[in-house]
DRENTISE-659512 format. One record per residue: x, y, z of N, C-alpha, C in turn; residue in one letter. Coordinates in Angstrom, 1 decimal. Each point is the difference from the previous one (the first is absolute). Layout:
% DRENTISE-659512
<site <X,Y,Z>,<X,Y,Z>,<X,Y,Z>,A>
...
//
This chain:
% DRENTISE-659512
<site <16.6,-6.6,30.7>,<-0.9,1.1,0.2>,<0.0,0.8,-1.2>,M>
<site <-1.2,0.5,-0.4>,<-0.2,0.8,-1.2>,<0.5,1.4,0.1>,G>
<site <0.0,0.7,-1.1>,<0.4,1.4,-0.1>,<-1.1,0.9,0.6>,T>
<site <0.5,0.9,0.9>,<-1.0,0.9,0.6>,<-0.2,1.2,-1.0>,R>
<site <-1.3,0.4,0.0>,<-0.4,1.1,-0.8>,<-0.8,1.0,0.8>,V>
<site <-0.2,1.2,-0.5>,<-0.8,1.0,0.8>,<-1.4,-0.1,-0.4>,F>
<site <-0.9,0.0,1.0>,<-1.5,0.1,-0.3>,<-0.4,1.4,0.3>,C>
<site <-0.5,0.7,-1.0>,<-0.4,1.4,0.3>,<-1.3,0.1,0.8>,P>
<site <-0.8,-1.0,0.0>,<-1.2,0.0,0.8>,<0.3,-0.2,1.5>,E>
<site <0.9,-0.9,0.3>,<0.4,-0.2,1.4>,<1.1,0.9,0.5>,C>
<site <0.7,0.7,-1.0>,<1.1,0.8,0.3>,<1.1,-0.7,0.7>,D>
<site <0.2,-1.3,-0.5>,<1.0,-0.8,0.6>,<0.6,-1.0,-1.0>,A>
<site <1.1,-0.6,0.3>,<0.6,-1.1,-0.8>,<-0.7,-1.3,0.4>,E>
<site <0.0,-0.9,-1.1>,<-0.6,-1.3,0.3>,<0.6,-1.0,-1.0>,C>
<site <-0.2,-1.2,0.2>,<0.4,-1.1,-0.9>,<-1.4,-0.3,-0.7>,V>
<site <-0.1,0.3,-1.3>,<-1.3,-0.2,-0.7>,<-0.3,-1.4,-0.2>,P>
<site <-1.3,-0.3,0.0>,<-0.4,-1.4,-0.4>,<-0.4,0.1,-1.5>,R>
<site <0.1,-1.2,-0.6>,<-0.3,-0.1,-1.4>,<-1.5,-0.4,-0.2>,S>
<site <-0.6,0.7,-0.9>,<-1.4,-0.3,-0.4>,<-0.1,-0.2,-1.5>,T>
<site <-0.6,-1.1,-0.4>,<-0.1,-0.3,-1.5>,<-1.5,0.4,-0.3>,I>
<site <-0.1,0.8,-1.0>,<-1.4,0.4,-0.4>,<0.0,0.5,-1.5>,R>
<site <-1.2,0.0,-0.6>,<-0.1,0.5,-1.4>,<0.0,1.5,0.1>,R>
<site <0.7,0.6,-0.9>,<0.0,1.5,-0.2>,<-0.1,0.3,-1.5>,E>
<site <-0.5,1.1,-0.3>,<-0.2,0.5,-1.4>,<0.9,1.2,-0.2>,T>
<site <0.9,-0.1,-0.9>,<0.8,1.1,-0.4>,<-0.4,0.5,-1.4>,L>
<site <0.1,1.2,-0.3>,<-0.3,0.6,-1.3>,<1.3,-0.1,-0.8>,M>
<site <0.0,-0.6,-1.2>,<1.1,-0.1,-0.9>,<-0.5,0.6,-1.4>,V>
<site <0.6,1.1,-0.4>,<-0.4,0.6,-1.2>,<-1.5,0.2,-0.1>,R>
<site <-0.6,0.4,1.1>,<-1.4,0.3,0.0>,<-0.9,-1.2,0.2>,G>
<site <0.5,-1.2,0.1>,<-0.7,-1.2,0.2>,<0.2,-0.7,1.4>,E>
<site <-1.1,-0.4,0.6>,<0.2,-0.6,1.3>,<0.6,-1.4,-0.1>,P>
<site <1.0,-0.3,0.8>,<0.6,-1.4,0.0>,<-0.1,-0.5,1.4>,Q>
<site <-0.7,-1.1,0.2>,<-0.2,-0.6,1.3>,<1.2,-1.0,0.2>,A>
<site <0.7,0.1,1.1>,<1.1,-0.9,0.2>,<0.0,-0.4,1.5>,V>
<site <0.7,-1.0,0.3>,<0.2,-0.5,1.4>,<1.2,0.8,0.5>,T>
<site <-0.2,0.7,1.2>,<1.1,0.8,0.6>,<0.3,-0.5,1.4>,A>
<site <1.3,0.1,0.3>,<0.5,-0.2,1.3>,<0.2,1.3,0.7>,D>
<site <-0.9,0.4,0.9>,<0.0,1.3,0.6>,<0.5,0.0,1.4>,V>
<site <0.9,0.9,0.3>,<0.5,0.2,1.4>,<-1.1,0.7,0.8>,A>
<site <-0.3,-0.5,1.2>,<-1.1,0.6,0.8>,<0.6,0.1,1.5>,V>
<site <-0.4,1.1,0.6>,<0.4,0.2,1.4>,<-0.8,-1.0,0.9>,C>
<site <0.7,-0.8,0.8>,<-0.7,-1.0,0.8>,<-0.8,0.7,1.1>,P>
<site <0.3,1.2,0.4>,<-0.8,0.7,1.1>,<-1.3,0.6,-0.5>,A>
<site <0.1,0.7,-1.1>,<-1.2,0.8,-0.5>,<-0.6,-0.5,-1.3>,C>
<site <0.7,-0.9,-0.7>,<-0.5,-0.5,-1.3>,<0.2,1.0,-1.2>,G>
<site <0.7,1.1,0.2>,<0.3,0.9,-1.1>,<1.0,-0.6,-1.0>,E>
<site <-0.3,0.2,-1.3>,<0.9,-0.4,-1.0>,<1.3,0.8,0.1>,D>
<site <1.2,-0.6,-0.1>,<1.2,0.7,0.1>,<0.8,0.0,-1.3>,L>
<site <0.8,0.9,-0.2>,<0.8,0.1,-1.3>,<1.1,-1.0,0.1>,V>
<site <0.1,-0.8,-1.0>,<1.1,-1.0,-0.1>,<0.4,0.0,-1.5>,D>
<site <1.0,0.7,-0.4>,<0.4,0.2,-1.4>,<0.1,-1.3,-0.7>,A>
<site <0.7,-1.0,0.6>,<0.2,-1.3,-0.7>,<-1.3,-0.7,-0.3>,A>
<site <-0.9,0.0,0.9>,<-1.3,-0.6,-0.2>,<-0.8,0.8,-1.0>,R>
<site <0.0,1.3,0.1>,<-0.7,0.8,-0.9>,<0.5,-0.1,-1.4>,D>
<site <1.3,-0.1,-0.2>,<0.6,-0.2,-1.3>,<-0.5,-1.4,-0.6>,D>
<site <0.0,-1.0,0.8>,<-0.4,-1.3,-0.4>,<-1.5,0.0,-0.5>,H>
<site <-0.8,0.7,0.7>,<-1.4,0.1,-0.4>,<-0.1,0.8,-1.3>,T>
<site <0.7,1.0,-0.2>,<0.0,0.8,-1.2>,<0.4,-0.9,-1.2>,L>
<site <1.1,-0.7,0.2>,<0.5,-0.9,-1.1>,<-1.1,-1.1,-0.3>,V>
<site <-0.7,-0.5,1.0>,<-1.1,-0.9,-0.2>,<-1.1,0.6,-0.9>,S>
<site <-0.3,1.3,0.3>,<-1.0,0.7,-0.7>,<0.4,0.2,-1.5>,A>
<site <1.3,0.4,-0.2>,<0.5,0.1,-1.3>,<0.0,-1.3,-0.8>,Y>
<site <0.3,-1.1,0.7>,<0.0,-1.3,-0.7>,<-1.4,-0.4,-0.4>,N>
<site <-1.0,0.3,0.9>,<-1.4,-0.3,-0.3>,<-0.4,0.9,-1.2>,A>
<site <0.4,1.2,-0.1>,<-0.3,0.9,-1.1>,<0.6,-0.6,-1.3>,Y>
<site <1.3,-0.4,0.1>,<0.6,-0.6,-1.2>,<-0.7,-1.2,-0.5>,R>
<site <-0.4,-0.8,1.0>,<-0.7,-1.3,-0.4>,<-1.3,0.4,-0.7>,Q>
<site <-0.7,0.9,0.6>,<-1.3,0.4,-0.6>,<0.1,0.5,-1.4>,R>
<site <1.1,0.7,-0.3>,<0.2,0.7,-1.3>,<0.9,-0.8,-0.9>,H>
<site <0.5,-1.2,0.4>,<0.9,-0.7,-0.8>,<1.3,0.6,-0.2>,G>
<site <0.5,0.7,1.0>,<1.4,0.6,-0.1>,<1.0,-1.0,0.5>,L>
<site <1.3,0.3,-0.4>,<1.1,-0.8,0.5>,<0.2,0.2,1.5>,L>
<site <0.2,-1.1,0.7>,<0.3,0.0,1.4>,<1.5,0.3,0.1>,Q>
<site <0.5,0.5,1.2>,<1.5,0.2,0.1>,<0.8,-1.3,-0.3>,P>
<site <-0.5,-1.1,0.4>,<0.8,-1.3,-0.3>,<0.0,-0.2,-1.5>,R>
<site <-1.0,0.4,-0.7>,<-0.1,-0.2,-1.5>,<1.1,0.9,-0.7>,D>
<site <0.1,1.2,0.5>,<1.0,1.0,-0.5>,<1.4,-0.6,0.2>,I>
<site <0.2,-0.5,1.2>,<1.3,-0.5,0.4>,<0.3,-1.3,-0.9>,R>
<site <-1.0,-0.8,-0.2>,<0.2,-1.2,-0.9>,<0.3,0.4,-1.4>,R>
<site <-0.6,1.0,-0.5>,<0.3,0.5,-1.4>,<1.5,0.4,-0.1>,L>
<site <0.4,0.7,1.0>,<1.4,0.5,0.0>,<1.0,-1.2,0.1>,R>
<site <-0.4,-0.9,0.9>,<0.9,-1.2,0.2>,<0.0,-0.9,-1.2>,E>
<site <-1.1,-0.1,-0.7>,<-0.1,-0.9,-1.2>,<1.1,0.4,-1.0>,R>
<site <0.3,1.3,-0.1>,<1.0,0.4,-1.0>,<1.3,0.4,0.7>,Y>
<site <0.2,-0.4,1.2>,<1.3,0.1,0.7>,<0.4,1.5,0.1>,H>
<site <-1.0,0.9,0.2>,<0.3,1.4,0.1>,<0.1,0.5,1.4>,L>
<site <0.9,1.0,0.2>,<0.0,0.7,1.3>,<-1.2,0.9,0.0>,S>
<site <-0.3,0.6,1.1>,<-1.1,1.0,0.1>,<0.4,1.2,-0.9>,Q>
<site <1.3,0.4,0.1>,<0.4,1.1,-0.8>,<-0.1,-0.2,-1.5>,R>
<site <0.4,-1.2,-0.5>,<-0.1,-0.2,-1.4>,<-1.5,-0.1,-0.4>,L>
<site <-0.8,-0.7,0.8>,<-1.4,-0.1,-0.4>,<-0.6,1.4,-0.1>,M>
<site <0.3,0.8,1.0>,<-0.6,1.4,0.0>,<0.4,0.7,-1.3>,A>
<site <1.3,-0.1,-0.3>,<0.5,0.7,-1.2>,<-0.7,-0.5,-1.3>,Q>
<site <-0.1,-1.4,-0.1>,<-0.6,-0.6,-1.2>,<-1.5,0.4,-0.1>,I>
<site <-0.7,0.0,1.1>,<-1.4,0.3,-0.1>,<-0.3,1.6,0.0>,V>
<site <1.0,0.7,0.5>,<-0.2,1.5,0.0>,<-0.6,0.5,1.3>,G>
<site <0.4,-0.6,1.1>,<-0.4,0.4,1.3>,<1.2,0.5,0.8>,L>
<site <-0.3,0.8,1.0>,<1.1,0.3,1.0>,<0.3,-1.2,0.8>,D>
<site <1.2,-0.2,0.4>,<0.4,-1.2,0.9>,<-0.9,0.0,1.3>,L>
<site <-0.1,1.2,0.6>,<-0.7,0.0,1.3>,<-1.5,-0.4,-0.2>,V>
<site <-0.6,0.4,-1.2>,<-1.3,-0.3,-0.3>,<-0.2,-1.6,-0.1>,T>
<site <0.9,-0.6,-0.7>,<-0.1,-1.5,-0.1>,<0.2,-0.6,1.3>,L>
<site <1.0,0.5,0.8>,<0.2,-0.6,1.3>,<-1.3,0.1,0.9>,Q>
<site <-0.7,1.2,-0.1>,<-1.2,0.2,0.8>,<-1.1,-1.0,-0.5>,R>
<site <-0.1,-0.3,-1.3>,<-1.0,-0.9,-0.5>,<0.3,-1.4,0.5>,Y>
<site <1.2,-0.4,0.0>,<0.4,-1.4,0.4>,<-0.2,-0.1,1.5>,E>
<site <0.0,1.2,0.7>,<-0.2,0.0,1.5>,<-1.4,0.1,0.4>,A>
<site <-0.9,0.2,-1.0>,<-1.5,0.0,0.3>,<-0.7,1.3,-0.4>,G>
<site <0.7,1.1,-0.4>,<-0.7,1.2,-0.4>,<-0.9,-0.3,-1.2>,A>
<site <-1.0,0.7,-0.2>,<-1.0,-0.2,-1.0>,<0.5,0.7,-1.3>,L>
<site <0.1,-0.7,-1.1>,<0.5,0.5,-1.2>,<-1.1,0.8,-0.7>,Q>
<site <0.4,1.0,-0.8>,<-0.9,0.7,-0.8>,<-0.5,-0.9,-1.2>,T>
<site <-1.0,0.4,-0.7>,<-0.5,-0.7,-1.1>,<1.0,0.0,-1.2>,D>
<site <0.7,1.1,-0.1>,<1.0,0.2,-1.1>,<1.2,-0.9,0.3>,A>
<site <0.4,-0.1,1.2>,<1.2,-0.8,0.4>,<-0.4,-1.5,-0.1>,H>
<site <-1.3,-0.3,0.4>,<-0.4,-1.4,-0.2>,<0.1,-0.4,-1.4>,E>
<site <-0.4,0.8,-1.0>,<0.1,-0.3,-1.4>,<1.5,-0.3,-0.4>,A>
<site <0.9,0.9,0.5>,<1.4,-0.2,-0.3>,<0.5,-1.3,0.6>,L>
<site <-0.3,-0.3,1.2>,<0.5,-1.2,0.6>,<-0.6,-1.3,-0.6>,L>
<site <-1.2,0.1,-0.5>,<-0.7,-1.2,-0.6>,<0.7,-0.3,-1.4>,R>
<site <0.6,1.0,-0.6>,<0.7,-0.2,-1.2>,<1.1,-1.1,0.1>,R>
<site <0.6,-0.1,1.2>,<1.0,-1.0,0.3>,<-0.5,-1.4,0.0>,L>
<site <-1.3,-0.1,0.2>,<-0.7,-1.3,0.1>,<0.0,-0.7,-1.4>,G>
<site <0.1,0.8,-1.1>,<0.0,-0.5,-1.3>,<1.5,-0.1,-0.5>,D>
<site <0.5,-1.2,-0.3>,<1.4,-0.1,-0.4>,<0.4,0.9,-1.1>,P>
<site <-0.8,0.2,-1.0>,<0.4,0.8,-1.2>,<0.1,1.5,0.5>,Q>
<site <-1.0,0.4,0.8>,<0.0,1.4,0.5>,<1.2,0.2,0.9>,S>
<site <0.3,-1.0,0.8>,<1.2,0.1,0.9>,<1.2,0.1,-0.8>,A>
<site <0.1,-0.7,-1.0>,<1.2,0.0,-0.9>,<0.1,1.4,-0.7>,Y>
<site <-1.1,0.5,-0.5>,<0.0,1.3,-0.6>,<0.4,1.1,1.0>,D>
<site <-0.5,0.0,1.2>,<0.4,1.0,1.0>,<1.5,-0.1,0.3>,L>
<site <0.4,-1.2,0.2>,<1.4,-0.2,0.4>,<1.0,0.4,-1.1>,A>
<site <-0.4,-0.4,-1.3>,<0.8,0.4,-1.1>,<0.1,1.5,-0.1>,T>
<site <-1.1,0.7,0.2>,<0.0,1.5,0.0>,<1.0,0.6,1.0>,H>
<site <0.1,-0.7,1.1>,<0.9,0.5,1.1>,<1.2,-0.9,0.2>,H>
<site <0.4,-0.7,-1.0>,<1.1,-0.9,0.1>,<1.3,0.6,0.5>,R>
<site <0.2,1.3,-0.3>,<1.2,0.7,0.4>,<0.1,0.0,1.6>,N>
<site <-1.1,-0.2,0.7>,<0.1,-0.1,1.5>,<0.4,-1.3,0.5>,H>
<site <0.0,-1.1,-0.9>,<0.4,-1.3,0.5>,<1.4,-0.4,-0.5>,L>
<site <0.7,-0.6,0.9>,<1.3,-0.5,-0.3>,<-0.2,-1.3,-0.9>,S>
<site <1.1,-0.5,-0.5>,<-0.1,-1.3,-0.8>,<-0.6,-1.1,0.8>,L>
<site <0.5,-0.1,1.3>,<-0.5,-1.0,0.9>,<-1.4,0.1,0.3>,R>
<site <-0.5,1.3,0.3>,<-1.4,0.3,0.3>,<-0.9,-0.4,-1.2>,Q>
<site <0.5,0.4,-1.2>,<-0.8,-0.3,-1.2>,<-0.1,-1.5,-0.2>,W>
<site <1.1,-0.8,0.3>,<0.0,-1.5,-0.2>,<-1.0,-0.5,1.0>,A>
<site <0.0,0.5,1.3>,<-1.0,-0.5,1.0>,<-1.4,0.3,-0.4>,L>
<site <-0.2,1.2,-0.6>,<-1.3,0.5,-0.4>,<-0.5,-1.0,-1.1>,F>
<site <0.8,-0.3,-1.0>,<-0.3,-0.9,-1.1>,<-0.3,-1.4,0.5>,E>
<site <0.7,-0.4,1.1>,<-0.3,-1.3,0.6>,<-1.4,0.0,0.6>,E>
<site <-0.4,1.1,0.6>,<-1.4,0.1,0.5>,<-1.0,-0.1,-1.1>,G>
<site <0.3,0.6,-1.2>,<-0.8,0.0,-1.2>,<-0.1,-1.4,-0.5>,L>
<site <1.1,-0.7,0.0>,<-0.1,-1.4,-0.5>,<-0.8,-0.9,0.9>,Q>
<site <0.0,0.3,1.3>,<-0.8,-0.8,0.9>,<-1.5,0.3,-0.3>,G>
<site <-0.3,1.2,-0.4>,<-1.4,0.3,-0.3>,<-0.4,-0.7,-1.3>,D>
<site <0.8,0.0,-1.0>,<-0.3,-0.6,-1.3>,<-0.1,-1.5,0.2>,R>
<site <0.7,-0.6,0.9>,<0.0,-1.5,0.2>,<-1.2,-0.4,0.9>,M>
<site <-0.4,0.9,0.9>,<-1.1,-0.3,0.9>,<-1.3,0.1,-0.5>,G>
//
């Protein structure tokens, strides 16, 4: 049995039904059409609040915006970090972001243009090396060795 939610139109609890439809969300002033899974009251047809579904729809709209503008997707940001064997904390320090900001970007939040430029620098091995060298005091010897291993993989690939 599904989770019961309150329908303000019926003034009663119900188990919502799922409806798939196209919705348009505004992202940075631009409309983004996405497929949304919407919770609907089975009695009256009213759309119901479902934070998890709404969050998923918002992330889909952000991803569509990123794709349209050629921005890094959350998985791309994570791959950049993993390429150099960096923790989120170390990558944030190297790039110059707050840890929470980087965590939010990897979880789906939409990065600013300035942060996009910083993150993209890691895509170029020489820029990544320059950034890491500038912040080398944040990396242990083991972390530096792992970072260099990631760089070698870039140079070989």
